[in-house]
N, C-alpha and C positions, 0 to 999 in steps of 0.2 A: 462833468457836471454834477451837480447833487440832484438834478430832477431833469425829465424830459424837457427839450426845449418844444415849444409848439411853432408850427413852420405857417409862415405867411403864405397866402393863395400864390401860386405860382412858383415857390420855391422848389428845392429840391426834395424834400420830404422830411419825415421828423429825424431828429438824432436823438436817441434814446439814452438813458442814463448807463445801460448795459454796455454802450460803446466805451465808456471810461473803463470799466474793468477789462475789456478786451485790449485796451490800449495798453494798460499796466502789464497784462499777461504776455503780450507779444514783445513789449520793450524788454521784460525781465528774461526772456528766453532766448531771444536773439542778441542779445548784448552781452551775454557771459563770455568772459574771458578778454573784453576791451576795457577793463575798469582801469585806472591809472594807479601806479604805485605808490605807496608811503603815503606821506602827507598830502600827496596830490589827489589822493582817491575822493571822488565825490560823486555827484549824479552820473549817471550812464549817459550814451549818448541820447538826446532830447528826441521829442516825438517827430515822427518822420511817415511820411506815406507816400505811395505810388497812387495815383487815382486818375479815373477818367470819367468824363460825364458826356454821354452820347446825347446829342440833339441834332436834328436835321436842319442843315442850312435853311434860311427862309427860301421858300418857293422850290427847294430842290427835294428829292427824294428821300424816304428814310432809309437807314441802314439797312441792307439785304440781309436781315437776319430775322429768324422766328423766334417770338416769345410768347410763353404761355402763361396764363394767371393759374393754371392747374399744375405749377410746378411740384414734383415731389420733395421731400425733404433732403434726400440724398443727391438731389440736382442743384441744391442751394448754392453750393459751392464746386466750381470746376477748375481742376489743377491742369495747367499746360504747359509743357516744357517746349520752348521753342527751339528749332532746329537751324541748320546752316549757318548764315552769318549772325543769326540772333541767338547760337548757342549759348547758355549761360543764363538766360532771361527766363524766368518762370512768370507765368501770368496767372493769378488767382481769380477767376471770374465769379462775382457775386450774381446771383440770379435768382431774387426773391420779389418778382413782379409784383404778386400778389399784396407783399407787405412792404412795397416801395423801398425794399433793400433795407429795412429796419432790422437791427440786429437780434435776433432769435436767439433763445438759448442753444437751439439745435446749430444755428450758424455760427454764433460764438465757439462752440465746441469743436465744430469742423475747422475752422479757422485755427484754433490752439492746435488741433491734430497735424495741421497743414504745417505749421510753425516749427513743431517739434520734429517733424520729419525733414525739413529744408534746413534748419540750423547746423545741422552735421554734415549737409551735403557741400563738399568744397567746390563742387562744379558749378554751384549757383553763386553768379556774380551780382544779379541784379533782380528784383521781385518787383513786379508790376500787381497791383491790387485794382481792379477796374469793375467797373459795373458793366453788367450785359442787358441792363434794362434801360432802354431809351429815357434820358432825362434825369437820372438818379445817379447820385454821387454817394461812394460809399468807401471807406480806406481803414487800414491799422497800421501800427508802427513797425519799422524795421530799421537795423543799424546800417544797411548796405545804402548805396547812393539811391533816392528818390524823388519822383518827380510828379509834380500834381499838373496833369493834363486837363484843362478845362475848354470843354467845347460848347458848352450851354450856360446854364445858370450855376451860379456857386453864391448862394445866399445865405447868410447867418451861419448856420453850423457848418454848410458846405464849403464857405470860405475858411472857416475856422481850421477844416480838416486840411485845406490846400496850404494855409500859412504853415503849419506843422511839416511842409515837406522842405526838402533841400532846395529844390528848384521848381519854378512854376511858369507854366508856358500856357497860353490861351488863344484861342479864335479871336479875331477882331469884333464877332458878333456876340461873344461871351458877355455875361452880366455878372458882376461880383460886388458884394457889399455886406456889411455887418449892419444889418436893419433890425437888431433887435430893439432898439428904443422907439421903433414904431409901435411894438407891441407891450410897451412900458416895462420892458425888462432890458438887460444888459447882455452882452456876450458873456456865455458862460463855458465856453468850450476852450479857453485860452486867446480869444480874440483880442482882449484888452491888454493882453501881454504880448504877444507876437506881433499885432500889427504895427504898433509903436517902434519895435526892435526892427521891423522891415522897411517902414518908410518913415520914421521919425515921430517924436511926441505929438508935435503941434497939428501935423497933418492927420495922424490917425485919431486924435480928437475930433478934428472937423468932421471925419467922414463917419465915425461913430455918433456924435452928438446929432448928425443931420439925417443918419440912416441913408445917404447916400449911395447911388448903385452907380458903378464905373463899367464903360465896355472895355474891350480888350486894348484898344489904342490908349485910353484914359488910365488904365491901368499901368501899361507899360511907362507912360510919362511920369508917373509917381514912384515908380519903382517896385510896384506889387508884384509884378511878373517880370520874367527874363526875356520872354521873346513873345512876339505876337504874330498870327499868320492869318491871311484872308481864309475864311471858311471854304471846305470843298464842298462837292455835291452829297458826298457820304456823310459829311457832318464830324468828321474825325480828324481834322488838320491839327489840332493840338497834339492828338495821340499818335499821330505820324511824326511830328517833331519829336515827341517824347521817345519814340523808338530810336530816331536818329542819334539822339543825345545818348541815349542808352549804348548804342553800338560804339559810339567814341570811348565809353567808359571801359567795355568789356577787355580791349587789350591790355590794361593797365594791370600793374600788380594788386590783386584783390585784397591782400592783408594791409598794403599800404594805403589802399582807398579807404577802408575801413578806418584805420589808424588816423587818417587825415582828417576824416569826418569827425572821428572824436576829438581831435586836437582843436578843430575850429569849432565845435559845438560848445567843449568846456572853456575855451580860451575867450569867446565872446560873454562868457559871463563874469570874466574878473578883470583885474586891472592888467596893464601890459607885463609888467615883471613878471607877475605871476603865470600870465598866458605863455610868456616865452619859456618858464620852467615846464609849463604842461608840454608844449611843443618838444622840448629837450626829451623828455620822459617818454613822449610817443615816438619819437625818431629812434629811441633806443630800442623799442620794441620791434622795429623793422631789421635791426642789425644782423641778429642771428638766425633770419629766417633762409629757407633755400631759396625761395623767389629771387631775393636779392643778389645771391650768388648766380643764379641763372640770368638775371638781367646784366650783370657785368659781363657774363661769357657770352652772352647773345651780342652784346655791343662790341666785344672783342672780335668775333666772328661775322659780323654784320649780318644778322640774320634776325627775325622777329623772336621775342623770347616766348618760351612756353611755361608760363606760370601756372602752378598748380594750388595755390593758395595756402603754402607752407614755409 
């Protein structure tokens, strides 16, 4: 966005212009090596984010976590590598309660540093960027599979962040909408472009013109989200579903998953004939990989494959 977006009362917080710079930086760093060859080379993998919005269920207890309004700058970003069945998933927890997770210069620097470290780590299969502050929604761009887990409010910039994800899941009690017209402005973080691509032009216009807010069930009905869950007492039903989906992705060939995402994202922006050519070019990138040979060998030996992202 060209300028900061003011946030209506009750929404997620403010989405600052600095976030756009972060998006571009993260996309450029993590998409290296995934550009299409020759004449098919074009835009890299589009914006994508893992997100979580923590909001307690109505009448239920708040998440059992401690949050301080006096967070030190070095604690603004917490990097956690999950283990056991979640091995390969990295969680970047943003913890700027005092700033409602707005993207400070220090936080942007820390995120960029984390991206630089993770981009060369072949053990990383999926990255979740989540808020560790209840009720706040924040994210960044990555080329690996990404899921927006919406457990509370995602209004204005919050929904625009979710729209940039590959997959969106939400609690039935969640509230989503592009409400900028109430403030006499329009969605400026990709909402006017991604919402029509997600649910169709006519319905997208209706929702933006009216600044209508949808709950989880309504969002599922119009195709805005893929899964809707009844909220639990911890207020993290959507996040738990996102983890379940991530676990389904983990066993698959990591190079294939990234290239599949590239083929889909690029193909959706062109005509079918060009899209098929993009698919062919992306398919060719998987042929010389060690993972492909491992997959064939594992199938022959009737055992689970051991992919290394090579």
